[in-house]
Rosetta silent file (secondary structure, phi, psi, omega in degrees, C-alpha in Angstrom):
SEQUENCE: XXXXXXXXXXXXXXXXXXXXXXXXXXXXXXXXXXXXXXXXXXXXXXXXXXXXXXXXXXXXXXXXXXXXXXXXXXXXXXXXXXXXXXXXXXXXXXXXXXXXXXXXXXXXXXXXXXXXXXXXXXXXXXXXXXXXXXXXXXXXXXXXXXXXXXXXXXXXXXXXXXXXXXXXXXXXXXXXXXXXXXXXXXXXXXXXXXXXXXXXXXXXXX
SCORE:     score description
SCORE:     0.000 S_00000001
   1 L     0.000  -35.224 -179.654  150.394  -13.389  273.318 S_00000001
   2 L    86.193  170.954  179.493  147.052  -11.782  274.257 S_00000001
   3 L   -74.711  149.287  176.527  143.846  -11.571  272.212 S_00000001
   4 E  -124.501  147.018  177.983  144.033  -10.723  268.472 S_00000001
   5 L   -84.786 -173.938 -172.954  141.355   -9.209  266.291 S_00000001
   6 L   -69.044  -14.537  178.625  140.179  -10.543  262.913 S_00000001
   7 L   -93.514   -3.650  179.870  143.064   -8.877  261.048 S_00000001
   8 L    92.981   -5.900  178.975  145.729  -10.561  263.147 S_00000001
   9 L   -82.280  157.421  177.720  146.727   -7.334  264.898 S_00000001
  10 E   -67.744  138.069  179.658  146.829   -7.144  268.718 S_00000001
  11 L   -70.348  131.203 -177.079  143.597   -5.934  270.228 S_00000001
  12 L   -58.151  145.274 -179.156  144.094   -2.431  271.691 S_00000001
  13 L   -92.488  -24.503 -178.916  144.391   -2.283  275.457 S_00000001
  14 L   -77.536  157.106 -178.383  143.150    1.270  275.906 S_00000001
  15 H   -63.726  -45.825 -178.135  139.435    1.965  276.243 S_00000001
  16 H   -65.662  -38.242  179.713  139.300    4.357  273.273 S_00000001
  17 H   -64.228  -39.266  179.796  141.299    1.964  271.100 S_00000001
  18 H   -66.651  -37.411  178.653  138.942   -0.871  271.963 S_00000001
  19 H   -62.777  -43.903  179.653  135.923    1.282  271.100 S_00000001
  20 H   -63.139  -44.796 -177.743  137.420    2.171  267.698 S_00000001
  21 H   -65.373  -41.334  177.432  138.315   -1.450  266.965 S_00000001
  22 H   -64.045  -33.657  177.343  134.858   -2.658  268.002 S_00000001
  23 H   -63.468  -41.319  177.959  133.372    0.003  265.706 S_00000001
  24 H   -62.589  -43.501 -179.175  135.346   -1.368  262.778 S_00000001
  25 H   -63.953  -44.487  179.302  134.180   -4.898  263.528 S_00000001
  26 H   -63.872  -36.405  177.257  130.550   -3.810  263.849 S_00000001
  27 H   -63.515  -41.883  178.987  130.827   -1.875  260.557 S_00000001
  28 H   -64.408  -42.291  178.922  132.123   -4.966  258.763 S_00000001
  29 H   -63.027  -41.283  179.663  129.325   -7.056  260.230 S_00000001
  30 H   -63.420  -39.690  179.300  126.770   -4.427  259.175 S_00000001
  31 H   -64.220  -43.128  178.633  128.165   -4.380  255.615 S_00000001
  32 H   -63.248  -43.741  179.579  127.960   -8.165  255.394 S_00000001
  33 H   -63.323  -40.452 -179.866  124.423   -8.132  256.796 S_00000001
  34 H   -64.403  -43.335  178.867  123.411   -5.373  254.365 S_00000001
  35 H   -64.087  -40.913  178.664  124.770   -7.245  251.352 S_00000001
  36 H   -63.429  -41.722  179.495  123.039  -10.421  252.515 S_00000001
  37 H   -64.130  -40.152  179.838  119.783   -8.536  252.980 S_00000001
  38 H   -64.018  -45.227  178.770  120.058   -7.000  249.496 S_00000001
  39 H   -62.152  -42.362  178.332  120.682  -10.402  247.891 S_00000001
  40 H   -62.946  -41.084 -178.215  117.753  -11.869  249.864 S_00000001
  41 H   -64.999  -38.655 -179.647  115.552   -8.963  248.872 S_00000001
  42 H   -75.081  -23.552 -176.192  116.350   -9.337  245.155 S_00000001
  43 H   -94.891  -43.917 -174.383  115.864  -13.113  245.278 S_00000001
  44 L  -124.993  -26.671 -169.504  112.928  -13.667  247.633 S_00000001
  45 L   -90.249 -159.871 -174.805  111.899  -10.410  249.228 S_00000001
  46 L   -66.854  -21.795  178.992  110.170   -7.174  248.135 S_00000001
  47 H   -80.008  -10.334 -177.144  113.074   -6.114  245.864 S_00000001
  48 H   -59.798  -41.722 -179.049  112.670   -9.235  243.751 S_00000001
  49 H   -64.033  -43.108  178.360  109.891   -7.682  241.665 S_00000001
  50 H   -64.456  -40.876  179.398  111.927   -4.523  240.988 S_00000001
  51 H   -62.221  -43.330  179.046  114.976   -6.632  240.108 S_00000001
  52 H   -66.168  -37.334  178.558  112.915   -8.718  237.694 S_00000001
  53 H   -62.906  -42.724  178.987  111.405   -5.586  236.151 S_00000001
  54 H   -63.905  -44.899  179.115  114.880   -4.145  235.498 S_00000001
  55 H   -62.223  -40.181  178.232  116.051   -7.444  234.012 S_00000001
  56 H   -64.894  -39.164  178.183  112.943   -7.621  231.822 S_00000001
  57 H   -62.397  -43.577  179.673  113.511   -4.031  230.620 S_00000001
  58 H   -62.942  -42.465  179.069  117.111   -4.840  229.637 S_00000001
  59 H   -63.740  -42.987 -179.583  115.973   -7.972  227.766 S_00000001
  60 H   -66.453  -36.819  178.242  113.228   -6.066  225.939 S_00000001
  61 H   -65.010  -41.176  178.129  115.645   -3.290  224.978 S_00000001
  62 H   -63.671  -42.162  178.447  118.092   -5.864  223.565 S_00000001
  63 H   -65.723  -35.132  178.464  115.269   -7.506  221.608 S_00000001
  64 H   -63.709  -41.199  178.005  114.166   -4.091  220.342 S_00000001
  65 H   -60.080  -44.009  178.987  117.653   -3.416  218.971 S_00000001
  66 H   -63.676  -42.195 -179.136  117.574   -6.745  217.115 S_00000001
  67 H   -63.319  -42.484  178.850  114.064   -6.014  215.813 S_00000001
  68 H   -63.351  -42.781  178.615  115.090   -2.574  214.533 S_00000001
  69 H   -62.257  -42.666  179.177  118.142   -4.056  212.772 S_00000001
  70 H   -66.415  -38.113  178.455  115.971   -6.739  211.162 S_00000001
  71 H   -63.833  -41.775  177.740  113.419   -4.107  210.140 S_00000001
  72 H   -61.475  -40.888  177.582  116.136   -2.014  208.504 S_00000001
  73 H   -65.078  -40.307  179.131  117.293   -5.089  206.572 S_00000001
  74 H   -64.195  -41.632  178.743  113.711   -5.849  205.523 S_00000001
  75 H   -64.336  -44.009  178.031  113.184   -2.289  204.313 S_00000001
  76 H   -60.788  -41.465  179.877  116.469   -2.384  202.384 S_00000001
  77 H   -65.922  -41.693 -179.483  115.473   -5.727  200.861 S_00000001
  78 H   -65.422  -34.903  179.627  112.017   -4.433  199.927 S_00000001
  79 L   -87.096   -2.144 -177.991  113.539   -1.357  198.276 S_00000001
  80 L    77.762   11.976 -175.619  116.226   -3.398  196.541 S_00000001
  81 L   -82.293   -2.391  175.561  118.933   -1.593  198.520 S_00000001
  82 L   -92.176    6.625  179.973  120.575   -4.874  199.604 S_00000001
  83 L  -117.802  172.302  179.758  121.609   -5.464  195.970 S_00000001
  84 L   -77.501  -38.389  177.008  124.039   -3.775  193.586 S_00000001
  85 E  -121.034  158.837  178.949  121.296   -2.692  191.184 S_00000001
  86 E  -130.773  119.968  177.328  117.645   -1.880  191.693 S_00000001
  87 E   -91.016  145.520  176.357  115.064   -2.403  188.959 S_00000001
  88 L   -79.305  117.738 -172.548  111.911   -0.326  188.752 S_00000001
  89 L   -57.802  130.302  174.294  109.138   -2.832  189.298 S_00000001
  90 L    82.891   -0.102 -176.439  106.989   -3.550  186.248 S_00000001
  91 L  -105.940  -10.789  176.316  109.005   -1.434  183.791 S_00000001
  92 L   -93.795  145.372 -176.766  111.470   -4.011  182.454 S_00000001
  93 E  -161.367  168.347  173.898  110.279   -6.394  179.728 S_00000001
  94 E  -100.881  131.201  179.129  111.240   -8.557  176.724 S_00000001
  95 L   -72.863  128.914 -179.109  110.397   -7.128  173.316 S_00000001
  96 L  -121.268  161.079    5.990  108.011   -9.415  171.444 S_00000001
  97 L   -79.012  157.069  177.113  107.270  -11.226  169.213 S_00000001
  98 E  -127.883  124.924  177.802  110.251  -13.592  169.484 S_00000001
  99 E  -109.324  161.646  175.115  110.650  -16.591  167.160 S_00000001
 100 L   -56.837  132.305 -178.091  113.100  -19.481  167.283 S_00000001
 101 L    95.440  -14.545  178.434  116.408  -18.255  165.877 S_00000001
 102 L   -81.593  151.083  166.736  115.771  -14.612  166.837 S_00000001
 103 L   -72.873  157.214  179.683  117.924  -12.696  169.259 S_00000001
 104 E  -107.002  129.770 -179.088  116.191  -11.651  172.470 S_00000001
 105 E  -112.856  120.883  177.945  116.050   -7.956  173.360 S_00000001
 106 E  -103.070  132.421  169.042  115.491   -6.943  176.972 S_00000001
 107 E  -101.959  115.730 -176.237  114.453   -3.446  177.965 S_00000001
 108 E  -119.263  129.050  176.753  115.633   -2.945  181.524 S_00000001
 109 E  -108.807  113.316 -172.248  114.897    0.079  183.709 S_00000001
 110 E  -154.832  169.210  175.453  117.323    0.122  186.615 S_00000001
 111 E  -151.006  161.926  174.849  119.743    2.112  188.741 S_00000001
 112 E   -77.033  150.624  175.287  122.548    1.364  191.131 S_00000001
 113 L   -90.236  175.527  175.622  121.809    1.172  194.826 S_00000001
 114 L   -62.311  -35.081  179.241  123.776    2.867  197.596 S_00000001
 115 L   -64.431  -37.105 -173.374  125.470   -0.474  198.187 S_00000001
 116 L  -103.099   11.927 -173.080  126.594   -0.770  194.577 S_00000001
 117 L   -62.538  -29.981 -179.214  127.372    2.839  193.730 S_00000001
 118 L  -102.541    7.716 -179.294  131.144    2.214  193.634 S_00000001
 119 L   -86.069  152.815 -179.106  130.958   -1.275  192.073 S_00000001
 120 E  -121.906  124.995  178.562  132.006   -1.969  188.485 S_00000001
 121 E   -70.537  125.572 -179.318  130.253   -4.514  186.260 S_00000001
 122 E  -110.532  -23.595 -179.173  132.832   -6.900  184.758 S_00000001
 123 E  -163.336  154.899  173.238  130.661   -9.619  183.206 S_00000001
 124 E  -151.123  152.136 -178.578  127.084  -10.776  182.705 S_00000001
 125 E  -139.632  131.043  175.527  125.374  -13.879  181.337 S_00000001
 126 E   -80.496  137.991  179.049  121.724  -14.403  180.329 S_00000001
 127 E  -117.960  118.900 -177.465  120.071  -17.496  181.828 S_00000001
 128 E  -107.468  148.145  176.618  117.072  -18.935  179.932 S_00000001
 129 E  -139.614  129.568  177.035  114.539  -21.522  181.105 S_00000001
 130 L  -107.569 -158.210 -175.445  111.829  -23.223  179.007 S_00000001
 131 L   -65.999  -17.946  177.806  109.123  -25.746  179.890 S_00000001
 132 L   -77.800   -9.875  176.839  111.747  -28.334  180.891 S_00000001
 133 L    60.582   37.873  177.692  112.715  -26.019  183.766 S_00000001
 134 L  -114.428  107.176  179.063  116.450  -26.417  183.095 S_00000001
 135 L   -59.876  129.458 -176.557  118.348  -23.098  183.359 S_00000001
 136 E  -133.350  127.335 -179.111  120.554  -22.728  180.280 S_00000001
 137 E   -73.002  142.665  170.451  123.023  -19.912  179.622 S_00000001
 138 L  -101.781 -154.914 -177.987  122.812  -17.829  176.490 S_00000001
 139 E  -134.074  153.204  170.057  125.382  -15.401  175.125 S_00000001
 140 E   -74.611  142.255  179.740  125.992  -11.677  175.017 S_00000001
 141 L   -64.512  -41.858  178.867  125.600  -10.258  171.519 S_00000001
 142 L  -117.376   75.893 -173.288  128.852   -8.298  171.831 S_00000001
 143 L   -64.243  -27.497 -177.132  130.824  -10.518  174.192 S_00000001
 144 L   -84.107   -9.896 -177.704  134.113   -8.699  173.589 S_00000001
 145 L   -84.819  142.323  178.681  132.759   -5.273  174.428 S_00000001
 146 L   -63.916  134.144 -179.294  133.171   -3.876  177.950 S_00000001
 147 L   -60.311  143.460  177.465  129.833   -3.993  179.799 S_00000001
 148 L   -72.402  139.921 -177.719  128.000   -0.704  180.116 S_00000001
 149 L   -96.820  136.041  175.163  128.036    0.742  183.620 S_00000001
 150 L   -81.739  149.609  170.879  124.894    1.928  185.372 S_00000001
 151 L   -98.226 -179.475  177.915  124.812    5.196  187.265 S_00000001
 152 L   -83.331   -0.238  172.092  122.844    5.816  190.450 S_00000001
 153 L   -91.770  147.984  179.811  120.200    7.576  188.324 S_00000001
 154 L   -64.094  131.056 -178.812  117.447    5.457  186.792 S_00000001
 155 E  -130.520  153.894  173.866  118.318    4.424  183.239 S_00000001
 156 E  -107.898  119.492 -175.983  116.605    2.509  180.428 S_00000001
 157 E  -112.549  142.551  172.368  118.921   -0.056  178.826 S_00000001
 158 E  -105.032  117.385 -174.537  118.534   -2.082  175.639 S_00000001
 159 E  -121.069  115.559 -178.728  120.200   -5.476  176.125 S_00000001
 160 E  -103.807  133.396 -174.274  120.422   -7.878  173.190 S_00000001
 161 E  -131.907  155.673  173.788  121.167  -11.544  173.831 S_00000001
 162 E  -103.855  112.052 -178.026  121.603  -14.768  171.871 S_00000001
 163 L   -76.661  158.686  175.703  119.390  -17.480  173.405 S_00000001
 164 L   -66.155  141.928 -175.458  120.429  -21.141  173.421 S_00000001
 165 L   -68.115  -16.412 -174.626  119.194  -22.973  170.316 S_00000001
 166 L   -83.059   -2.095 -179.226  117.696  -25.823  172.383 S_00000001
 167 L   -63.358  136.454  178.347  114.850  -23.733  173.793 S_00000001
 168 L   -89.686  147.288  176.077  111.421  -25.153  173.032 S_00000001
 169 L   -57.721  146.157 -178.293  108.580  -22.928  171.815 S_00000001
 170 E   133.401 -157.944 -177.848  106.330  -21.750  174.629 S_00000001
 171 E   -77.025  126.996  179.847  106.780  -19.673  177.764 S_00000001
 172 E  -120.953  141.020  171.494  110.418  -18.704  178.386 S_00000001
 173 E  -116.608  151.077 -179.199  111.899  -16.917  181.370 S_00000001
 174 E  -148.461  142.091  171.384  115.219  -15.088  181.386 S_00000001
 175 E  -143.460  166.705  179.882  117.373  -13.180  183.864 S_00000001
 176 E  -109.747  130.947  167.660  120.948  -11.895  183.849 S_00000001
 177 E   -86.689  136.358 -174.027  123.660  -12.998  186.242 S_00000001
 178 E  -121.835  133.502  177.857  125.887  -10.013  187.039 S_00000001
 179 E  -115.722  124.434 -177.638  129.489  -10.038  188.244 S_00000001
 180 E  -121.249  152.229  166.508  130.838   -6.918  189.942 S_00000001
 181 E  -108.039  120.043 -175.822  134.102   -5.795  191.436 S_00000001
 182 E  -119.427  141.303 -178.298  133.376   -3.746  194.533 S_00000001
 183 E   -70.924  145.435  173.506  135.845   -1.788  196.694 S_00000001
 184 E  -131.638  179.171  178.858  136.647   -2.925  200.236 S_00000001
 185 L   -64.455  -28.813 -176.667  138.977   -1.705  202.962 S_00000001
 186 L  -106.129   12.248 -179.945  141.653   -4.102  201.720 S_00000001
 187 E   138.941 -118.588  178.685  141.159   -3.681  197.957 S_00000001
 188 E  -135.051  161.495  176.820  138.301   -5.165  195.930 S_00000001
 189 E  -140.896  152.899  178.682  136.005   -8.161  196.122 S_00000001
 190 E   -85.471  129.489 -179.931  133.815  -10.012  193.619 S_00000001
 191 E  -124.076  130.361  178.326  130.080   -9.597  194.178 S_00000001
 192 E   -99.275  137.840  175.516  127.400  -11.594  192.351 S_00000001
 193 E  -141.740  178.822  178.476  123.981  -10.144  191.627 S_00000001
 194 E  -153.724  158.998  176.355  121.161  -10.821  189.198 S_00000001
 195 L   -86.673  172.361  173.010  118.308   -9.036  187.485 S_00000001
 196 L   -67.937  154.230  178.024  114.636   -9.735  187.964 S_00000001
 197 L   -81.638  132.580  177.949  113.206  -12.647  185.968 S_00000001
 198 E  -119.099  150.769 -178.586  111.243  -11.682  182.855 S_00000001
 199 E  -119.210  152.099  173.313  108.978  -13.889  180.741 S_00000001
 200 E  -152.867  169.375  179.765  108.116  -13.986  177.037 S_00000001
 201 E  -103.752  122.480  177.480  106.482  -16.316  174.532 S_00000001
 202 E   -93.223  120.765 -178.143  108.813  -18.098  172.114 S_00000001
 203 E   -93.599  152.750  176.197  107.115  -18.765  168.788 S_00000001
 204 L   -62.536  152.814  178.745  108.077  -21.549  166.347 S_00000001
 205 L   -67.211  153.577  175.900  110.383  -20.578  163.515 S_00000001
 206 L   113.476    0.000    0.000  108.856  -19.749  160.162 S_00000001
């Protein structure tokens, strides 16, 4: 049968053929040795530090992307842009004095955010809390009327509400729960939002 090389083919008998075949074998051995040397260098040798530096750079870049995304979310949250509406801080309030049996009038200064610019308000409910710390829903004064829609420009709204009769005199807080229909790729979806909490002093009747 004669000698066979590593590929199973017959080893050439001519001198030039043997030289070519030996060259191929030596090239394969050199490639294997080179790959082994590279792996050794990255694991134990002088290339290990460079390999670790590259890996550390990739990890830091990935962490930077996450940090930037979190920062963008924090900025949006701080500016109120992660909500449907954005109130101007310190400009909304409850008109006082308010006595037991009176309706409550809220002056709200707000605008829609970029997130909520295409959303439509479908319902809202005032939520009152007294010293017992039990949130209790009130009523809209004109429950049958379609809710007024905010634009993306800052607006001042007068909102009149009927508080629950069980509220005790003292410090009261109130906010509005808001229900929106917002467009999506597949139609619309319901989105819940709320206003900032406002406080007022409820006086005894009489």
